[in-house]
N, C-alpha and C positions, 0 to 999 in steps of 0.2 A: 468083543468090542460092547452089545448090547448091555451084558452082566454088570459091565464097566460101568455104563452110564446110569443104569438103573442105581447103582452104590451112590453112586457122586450128587443123584438128586433127590435117594434119601438122605447121605449126608447135609447137604444143603438145606431142606425142609426141615433137619432137625437143627442145624443153626439156628436156622429163621422162627422158629417155634420156643428156643430158648433165650436164647438172646435178645433177640430185640425187643419184647416187652418188659424181659427182667433189665436188659441194662439200662431203658427211660426209667421204671419205676425206682432203682438206684439212685441214678443222675439225680431224678426229683428229689428223693428221700437224704442223700447228704449235698445237697447245693439246701437245702432251707425250703423246700416248697412251699409255700402259703398260699394254695389256692389259684395263685394266678401264675400262669408258664408261658415262654416265649414257643412260638407256635407258625406252624407254616402259613407262607402269606395267602391272601385273599386275592381273585386274580377278578379285573374287569371291573374298571373304577365308572360308575354311570354317568356319577353328577355329585358337585363338590358343594357342599352351602353353607355359608357363613352364620354363624347365629353365635347369640349372645348368652351367656351361661355366668351367672355370680358375675355381672359384669364386666368379663370379659370373653373376649371375641375369639372363637375357635370354631375348625372348619370342622363339619360333618359329611364324613366322607359313604355314598349309597354306593354299595356292591352290588355286580348283575348277580341275579336269582335265577335259578334255572326253574321253566315252565312245567304244567306237570307234563307229562308223556303215559300212555295208556297202552301196555303191552299182556301178552299170555306169556304162561311160563311155561316150563317141562313137564309141571304136570297139570295143567290147562286153567291156572286161576288167572282171572283176570289181577295185573298190578296195576296200581296206579302208584308212580315214582316216587310223587311227594305225599300220597296220601296215606295208600297201602301202609310204604316204611317211611312212615311219619315218626322222626328223633331219632332216624338211623343215619350211618356214615354209608358213605356210596362208594364203592371202587368197579368202574364201568372198564369195559374193553366192547371192540366192534370185533365180528368175526362171521365167518359161515362152516356150517361142517363139514360141507365139501372142498372145503380148501387144503391145499398141499407143502402151499407156502409158509408165511408164518404163525397163521393158525395156532400150529401144534405147540410151535415154542410160546407163543400165549398164551395160551392154554395151559401152558408147564407151568408158568412162570405164577401164572395167576393162583393155580392149585398150592403153589407154597407159601402163596397172601391167607389163603386159605388154613393151610394146617399152621401159620403162624397163628392167628387168633381162633383156633378152634377153642379154647376157654373163654370167649371174649362175645359169643355169634349173639348176644341178646342186644351190641351194640354197632355193629357194621356189618352188611351187606354186601357181595359181591357179584355182579349184573354182567352177563356175557348176552350182548345184543347183537342177534346174528343181522347181515344187511342181506340176507338171500330169503327172506320171507317164505317166497311161494312155492321153497323147496323144501326147507328147513319147519315143519310140521312139529305139532306138539308131541305125536310119538316120533320123531324121527330125536329131537330136540334131547327127551329122555331117555332115549339109547346112550346120545352122547354124552348127558352126563355122569348116565351108569358106566360108561368106559372109566370115568374123571373119578370113579368112589365119592360123587360129591356129593354133600348132605344138602337135600334138595330145600332143605327153609333156607340155607342159609348164602349157596350159591345158586343163582339163579342165572337158567340159561331160556333168555326172551326171545321171542318175533311177535310181528304185529304192522302194520304197516309200512311195506317200505321207503314212501316217502316222507310220511311223519317220523321214519327212523333216521330217515337223509336230514332233515329239517333239523330235528332239534340235535345232531351233529352239530350241523353248521351254525346252526342258529342259539342252539343255549349250552352249545361246551364249546363254541366257537373254535371247531375241529376246520382246518383249511381241507375239503375234498371236494375233487373236482363234478363238477353238474351230471357229467356222463347223460347218457341217452336210451336208458330202458333197459342194454342189450347183457347178455353175460361180463359182458366187459369191463363194467360198471361197477361193478361188486369192488369197489375199492372200498376199504377201510385203513385208519391210523393204526401203527404200533401203539399208540399212547393208551397208558391207564389211563384214567381220571379220575381225580378224588374229590368227592364231592362232603364239606358237612351236612351237618342236620338242620343247619339253615338253609341250605339248598343254595352257599356259596359253592365257588368251583376253589379250591385249595393246592393241588399241583398235577401239574401234567407230568407222565414219566413217561419212557423210552423200553414198554412191553418186552423189548428184548433184551436191554443190558441188564444183568445181572445185578449190577452197583446201582442203578436207578430201582431198580423193582424191592432192593433193600431199604430206599432210603423212603417210598410209598410206604412201608411197613414201620421205616421208624414214625414218621407224619402220620400214620393211624392213629398208631398211638397215644402220640399225643392231642390230638384232635378229641381221644377218647376223654381226655384229662380235660377237656375244654370249660369253663364255668361261665364267662359274660366273656364274649368277644368283644366288647366294646371298650377293655380293660386291658386288652393281649395286644403285646408286639411279636413284630414276626422274628420270624428263626432267621432269612434269607433275605 
């Protein structure tokens, strides 16, 4: 049974790696891509302003942009999500190493995304952020990352201030999380993968336990890698 599951995982990983990026490439090639592509939507409008351009009244939409968050990686490096990873597309999820419920499945699917973009590691970074920083030390995160055969430069396992991590999840990523009371029972983490573009706008939420949604995330990453000028793009959905 375990051998069959491992074989299935390898096959799915191979399909992700081969068909998602190539499929997007050939689609754009044969539909006459001219530098402007239809992209995933941008979430969370902050304000809409009416302004005059060339004598015409148009609406200028301002979207939520995620603020800075400082964390520590499995290598002990200080990582600023905006400054250190400037210009990178980000895929984030939340977990903790002692979790035995949904975390193994989330980690497995994040690993598949890593495999899908192994040749595009200059454009995208995958971030797994611990919600149990008191126990998930740098050494523990590194051990966990090594078990996943993670590329330490591309897939970051991160820890930091629990309060700041939860605040970032609620206020910047706008995920619904209970307040908790500081005890073990409030290690609550969503099953969502969150896609953030290089401008730090949120471009997608995906159920990390659903293989179809994870495949859609891979597809959306590919489209964002082709983004030229976000002001001239139209959302696909």
